[in-house]
C-alpha positions in Angstrom: -44.1 -13.9 1.0 -45.5 -12.2 3.8 -44.3 -11.9 7.5 -47.1 -14.4 8.7 -46.4 -16.6 6.0 -42.5 -16.1 6.6 -42.9 -17.0 10.1 -44.8 -19.9 9.9 -42.5 -21.3 6.7 -39.5 -20.9 8.9 -41.0 -22.7 12.4 -41.6 -25.7 10.5 -38.3 -27.0 11.1 -35.0 -27.0 13.1 -33.1 -26.2 9.4 -36.0 -23.6 8.7 -35.4 -22.2 12.2 -31.8 -21.7 11.8 -31.7 -20.1 7.8 -34.7 -17.7 9.1 -32.3 -16.7 12.2 -29.3 -16.3 9.9 -30.7 -14.1 7.0 -32.5 -12.1 10.4 -28.5 -11.2 11.6 -27.6 -11.3 8.3 -29.4 -8.6 6.8 -28.7 -6.4 10.5 -25.0 -7.2 9.9 -25.0 -6.4 6.3 -26.5 -3.0 7.8 -24.1 -2.3 10.8 -21.1 -3.9 8.5 -22.5 -0.8 5.5 -22.0 1.6 7.9 -18.6 0.4 9.2 -17.1 0.4 5.4 -18.3 4.4 5.3 -16.0 4.8 9.0 -13.1 3.4 7.1 -13.3 5.6 3.7 -13.9 8.6 5.8 -10.8 7.4 7.5 -9.2 6.5 4.7 -9.7 9.7 3.0 -8.9 12.6 6.1 -5.7 9.6 7.1 -4.6 8.0 4.5 -1.6 5.1 5.3 -0.4 8.0 7.7 0.9 7.5 11.2 -2.1 8.9 13.1 -3.9 5.5 11.5 -0.5 3.2 12.2 -0.7 4.7 16.1 -4.4 4.0 16.5 -4.6 0.6 15.0 -1.2 -0.3 17.2 -3.2 1.0 20.1 -6.6 -0.5 20.0 -4.4 -3.9 19.8 -4.4 -4.6 23.1 -8.4 -3.9 23.7 -9.9 -5.1 20.8 -7.4 -8.2 21.6 -9.0 -8.8 25.2 -12.3 -8.0 23.4 -12.0 -10.8 21.3 -10.6 -13.3 24.6 -13.6 -12.2 27.1 -16.7 -11.4 24.4 -16.3 -14.6 22.4 -15.0 -17.4 25.5 -18.2 -15.6 27.6 -20.5 -16.4 25.0 -19.4 -19.4 24.1 -19.5 -20.6 28.0 -22.6 -18.8 29.7 -24.8 -19.9 26.7 -24.7 -23.7 26.1 -25.1 -23.7 30.7 -27.9 -20.8 30.6 -30.4 -22.7 28.2 -29.3 -26.0 30.0 -30.6 -24.6 33.2 -33.5 -22.5 31.8 -34.8 -25.9 30.1 -34.6 -27.8 33.2 -35.1 -25.6 36.5 -36.9 -22.4 34.8 -36.7 -18.5 34.9 -35.7 -18.2 37.8 -32.4 -20.6 38.2 -31.8 -18.9 35.0 -31.7 -15.2 36.7 -30.0 -16.9 39.3 -27.0 -18.2 36.7 -27.3 -15.0 35.1 -26.2 -12.7 37.8 -24.4 -14.8 39.7 -21.9 -14.4 36.0 -22.0 -11.6 35.9 -20.4 -10.6 39.7 -17.9 -12.6 38.3 -17.8 -11.1 34.9 -17.3 -6.9 36.9 -14.3 -8.7 38.7 -13.0 -10.5 36.5 -12.8 -7.3 34.3 -11.8 -5.4 37.1 -8.5 -7.2 37.4 -7.8 -7.3 32.7 -7.9 -3.3 33.4 -5.5 -2.8 35.8 -3.4 -5.9 34.0 -3.4 -4.0 31.0 -2.8 -0.7 32.3 -0.4 -1.6 34.3 2.0 -3.4 31.1 0.9 -0.9 28.5 4.1 0.9 28.9 5.9 -2.8 27.9 3.9 -4.1 25.7 3.4 -1.3 23.4 6.9 -0.5 22.5 7.8 -3.7 21.6 3.8 -4.0 19.4 5.4 -0.5 17.5 8.8 -1.3 17.8 9.2 0.7 14.3 7.9 4.3 15.8 9.9 7.0 16.4 9.0 8.6 19.8 6.8 10.9 19.0 4.4 8.4 17.1 5.0 6.0 20.1 3.9 8.7 22.2 0.7 8.8 20.2 0.1 5.1 20.9 -0.4 5.4 24.1 -2.4 8.3 24.4 -5.3 6.5 22.6 -4.3 3.5 24.4 -5.8 4.8 27.6 -8.3 6.8 26.0 -9.6 3.3 24.4 -9.7 1.5 27.5 -12.9 1.6 28.8 -14.3 0.1 25.7 -13.5 -3.6 27.3 -15.4 -3.0 29.5 -18.7 -1.7 28.1 -18.0 -5.1 25.3 -17.6 -7.5 27.9 -21.2 -6.4 29.7 -22.3 -5.9 25.7 -21.3 -9.7 24.9 -23.4 -10.6 28.2 -26.6 -8.9 27.2 -26.4 -10.2 23.9 -25.9 -13.9 25.0 -29.7 -13.5 26.4 -31.1 -12.6 23.7 -29.3 -14.7 21.4 -30.7 -17.7 23.9 -34.4 -16.9 24.1 -34.4 -16.3 20.0 -34.5 -13.0 19.8 -31.6 -12.1 17.3 -33.2 -8.9 15.7 -31.4 -6.0 18.1 -28.3 -7.7 19.2 -27.1 -8.0 15.7 -28.4 -4.9 15.6 -27.3 -2.4 17.9 -23.5 -2.4 17.4 -24.7 0.2 14.4 -24.4 2.9 17.5 -20.5 2.3 16.7 -19.8 3.5 13.3 -22.5 6.2 13.6 -21.6 7.9 16.2 -17.1 7.5 14.7 -19.1 8.9 11.6 -20.7 12.1 12.8 -17.6 13.3 15.4 -14.6 12.6 12.1 -17.4 14.5 9.5 -17.8 17.6 12.3 -14.5 17.7 14.3 -12.1 15.4 12.5 -10.1 17.9 11.2 -10.1 19.6 14.1 -9.4 16.6 16.4 -7.0 14.0 14.1 -7.0 11.0 15.1 -9.2 11.7 18.3 -12.1 12.0 16.7 -12.0 8.1 16.0 -11.3 6.8 19.4 -13.8 9.1 20.9 -16.8 8.1 18.3 -15.2 4.5 19.1 -16.3 4.8 23.1 -19.5 6.7 22.3 -20.3 3.7 20.4 -19.8 0.9 22.2 -21.5 2.9 25.3 -24.4 3.3 23.9 -24.6 0.0 22.4 -24.5 -1.5 26.0 -27.4 1.2 27.1 -29.2 -0.4 24.0 -28.9 -3.8 25.0 -29.3 -3.6 28.8 -32.9 -1.5 28.4 -34.1 -4.7 25.6 -32.7 -7.1 29.0 -34.4 -5.1 31.6 -37.5 -5.2 29.5 -37.3 -9.0 29.0 -38.0 -9.3 32.3 -34.1 -10.1 33.5 -32.2 -7.8 36.5 -29.1 -6.6 35.8 -27.8 -6.4 38.6 -24.8 -8.5 39.9 -25.3 -11.6 42.4 -22.4 -13.7 43.8 -24.1 -16.9 44.7 -21.2 -18.8 44.9 -20.3 -21.7 42.7 -22.6 -24.2 42.2 -23.1 -27.0 39.8 -24.4 -24.3 36.4 -21.8 -21.8 37.5 -18.6 -24.3 37.6 -20.1 -25.7 34.6 -19.6 -21.9 32.5 -16.3 -21.1 34.4 -15.3 -25.1 33.4 -15.5 -24.3 29.5 -14.8 -20.4 30.2 -11.4 -21.6 31.1 -10.3 -23.5 28.1 -11.9 -20.9 25.6 -10.1 -17.9 27.3 -6.9 -19.6 26.5 -8.1 -20.9 23.0 -8.8 -17.4 22.1 -5.7 -15.7 23.0 -3.4 -18.4 21.7 -5.8 -17.6 18.5 -6.5 -13.4 18.9 -2.1 -13.7 19.9 -1.6 -14.1 15.7 -3.5 -10.2 14.9 -1.1 -9.2 17.3 1.7 -11.1 16.6 1.1 -10.1 12.7 0.3 -6.2 13.1 3.8 -6.1 15.4 5.3 -7.4 12.7 4.0 -5.3 9.7 5.1 -2.8 12.4 9.1 -3.3 11.8 8.9 -3.1 8.3 7.8 0.4 5.7 6.4 3.3 7.5 2.1 2.4 6.6 2.8 -1.1 6.8 0.2 -1.5 9.4 -2.5 0.7 8.0 -1.8 -1.3 4.4 -2.2 -4.8 6.2 -5.6 -3.1 8.0 -7.1 -1.8 4.6 -6.2 -5.0 3.2 -8.0 -6.9 5.7 -11.3 -4.7 5.7 -13.0 -6.0 2.8 -12.7 -9.6 3.4 -13.8 -9.0 7.2 -16.7 -7.4 6.3 -17.9 -10.6 4.5 -16.8 -12.8 6.8 -17.9 -10.8 9.6 -21.7 -11.4 8.6 -21.7 -14.8 7.1 -19.8 -16.2 10.3 -21.6 -14.2 12.5 -25.0 -14.8 11.0 -24.2 -18.4 11.2 -22.4 -18.5 14.3 -25.5 -16.3 15.8 -28.4 -19.1 14.4 -27.0 -22.2 15.0 -25.4 -21.6 18.8 -28.6 -22.0 20.5 -30.3 -24.6 18.6 -26.9 -26.7 19.3 -27.1 -26.2 22.7 -30.8 -27.5 22.5 -29.4 -30.1 20.4 -27.3 -31.1 22.6 -29.1 -31.2 25.7 -32.3 -33.4 23.8 -28.8 -35.9 22.6 -30.2 -35.2 19.3 -27.0 -36.5 17.1 -28.7 -37.7 13.5 -30.0 -34.0 13.6 -26.5 -32.1 14.9 -24.9 -34.4 12.1 -28.1 -33.3 9.6 -27.1 -29.4 10.1 -23.5 -29.8 10.2 -23.5 -31.6 6.6 -26.0 -28.9 4.8 -24.7 -26.3 6.0 -20.6 -27.3 5.5 -21.9 -28.2 2.1 -24.0 -24.9 1.6 -21.2 -22.9 2.7 -18.7 -24.1 0.2 -20.6 -23.4 -2.6 -21.2 -19.9 -1.6 -17.9 -19.4 -0.5 -15.2 -20.8 -2.9 -16.9 -18.5 -6.2 -16.7 -15.3 -4.1 -13.1 -16.7 -2.9 -11.7 -16.6 -6.7 -14.0 -13.1 -7.4 -12.6 -11.2 -4.8 -8.9 -12.7 -5.6 -9.1 -12.3 -9.1 -10.6 -8.0 -9.2 -8.6 -7.8 -5.8 -6.5 -4.3 -7.0 -9.8 -2.8 -9.5 -11.7 -3.1 -6.0 -9.0 -2.3 -3.7 -8.7 1.1 -6.5 -13.0 2.0 -6.6 -13.2 1.7 -3.1 -9.6 3.6 -1.6 -8.3 5.1 -4.1 -8.9 8.7 -3.1 -7.7 11.6 -1.4 -4.9 10.9 0.7 -4.7 6.9 -0.8 -2.7 6.9 -3.7 -2.2 4.1 -6.6 0.9 3.0 -5.1 -1.0 2.8 -2.0 -3.6 0.1 -4.1 -0.9 -2.3 -5.7 0.5 -2.5 -1.4 -3.1 -3.5 0.1 -4.3 -5.8 -3.1 -2.2 -7.9 -2.8 -2.5 -8.1 0.9 -6.9 -8.3 0.4 -5.8 -11.4 -2.5 -3.6 -13.0 0.1 -6.5 -12.5 3.0 -9.3 -13.7 1.2 -7.8 -17.2 1.0 -9.2 -18.3 4.3 -12.4 -17.8 3.1 -14.0 -20.9 2.7 -12.0 -22.4 6.0 -13.3 -19.5 8.5 -16.6 -19.9 7.6 -16.5 -23.9 7.8 -14.2 -23.7 11.3 -17.2 -21.5 13.3 -19.7 -23.8 12.6 -17.5 -26.2 14.1 -17.0 -24.1 16.9 -19.7 -23.9 17.9 -20.9 -27.1 17.6 -17.3 -27.9 19.9 -18.7 -25.5 22.2 -22.0 -26.5 22.5 -20.4 -30.0 23.0 -19.1 -29.0 26.4 -15.7 -29.3 24.6 -13.8 -26.3 24.4 -10.5 -28.3 25.6 -10.3 -29.1 22.2 -10.3 -25.8 21.0 -7.2 -24.5 23.5 -5.2 -27.1 21.3 -5.9 -26.1 18.2 -5.9 -22.7 19.0 -2.0 -23.7 20.2 -1.2 -25.2 17.3 -2.6 -22.3 15.2 0.1 -19.7 16.4 3.3 -21.8 15.7 1.7 -22.2 12.3 1.4 -18.3 11.9 4.5 -17.1 13.3 6.2 -19.5 11.0 4.5 -19.0 8.7 4.7 -15.1 8.6 8.4 -15.1 8.7 8.9 -17.4 5.6 6.0 -15.6 3.6 6.7 -11.8 4.9 10.9 -12.8 3.0 8.8 -13.7 0.2 5.6 -11.6 -0.8 6.8 -8.8 2.0 3.5 -7.3 4.6 1.5 -9.1 2.2 2.8 -12.2 3.8 1.1 -11.9 6.3 -1.8 -12.3 4.7 -1.0 -15.8 2.6 -0.2 -16.7 6.5 -3.0 -16.0 8.2 -5.4 -18.1 5.8 -2.6 -21.3 6.1 -4.2 -21.0 9.7 -7.4 -21.1 9.3 -7.3 -23.4 6.1 -5.4 -26.1 8.7 -7.6 -25.2 12.0 -10.6 -25.2 10.1 -9.3 -29.3 9.1 -8.6 -29.9 12.5 -11.7 -28.8 14.3 -13.1 -31.1 11.4 -11.2 -34.2 12.6 -12.2 -33.4 15.7 -15.9 -33.4 15.5 -16.0 -36.6 13.0 -14.4 -38.2 15.9 -16.8 -36.8 18.8 -20.0 -37.5 17.2 -18.1 -40.9 16.0 -18.5 -41.4 19.6 -22.0 -40.5 20.0 -23.3 -43.7 18.1 
């Protein structure tokens, strides 16, 4: 099938448009994640599961926690409102909303950076409770170096939303490759000289290049990046009204990662990095699938909600839900069964020993059980956001946080650090069922 035939085929129905977008975003995300995997392999070879990696993971924990809240909540709140304004009031009104949200985002990000900087002396000793003074000092220095990433990613997320709203999925999905590519270059060239600081420098420069690429694409598409406060008009009120419950939900859900890593830091040395390596391959697959799926369906769900096409929404939800289960269940079984040889082949070299393989493979086997539930949950989350029902997600996130805490306490006693992975899988199983139940209730009201 040549390109023209592919385009002609893909525009014949909403289902085909979504499928074509999933292929586009998925293929680009695959390339990016392969680069990220190469970065992790180099990192494992140079540093193993040592103190430097533990310190970096805890240092990046608060910035990454903040990134997930800002980028996820802002994207979920902004994109449906932007599409609604563009469809009903035109490009000028859409630019006004974009400028308004950009101005508001600047103030929000600055405030968050100040709060993070002030709370770091309190939070870092808590998160790295098992660290000795030298390791904690390294964690603190890495944390302050990584703070600019929050600002860079906040704007990248907003700009990627604009591109996705115009169904320009390719560049938004491919731009993040700058982060692992720059990091790999620095690890190879100056890694032995700079140590773990090479990883931090590569992360910062990579995020800057990603923002530069996306910002340039927005300017070429005819939109201005200049922040401008217009006031709280109805469209802005909708964005803020959906951002707050979504941010609260993301705060609660992202807290599970903070809790997981801080509890791992209380266990044997190297547990934090072992937990990270155990989740790498699972996240590699989930990020490709979930990012492609959520990016592709979100604009279409938003348009269909505006048009009140409830039968079409039900059809897409049923079709892609079945597709997810058919693909993910056998994949989950294979990864669970072959977890140890997979970890051995990928990581066991340099300072990563056979003993590390045994620990990390158990963690991976527990983490991989979340796969079908995670992907179904992503599909449901995007539809709830398109329906402007982010407050439901906030409640479900609160329930998930409670389950995660008690699950960690129980399963760590039974399985050690691998119990954290099993607890995470339980969290996504319960949250996915709750999301689908809420969607059933919401769509039943639309009859």
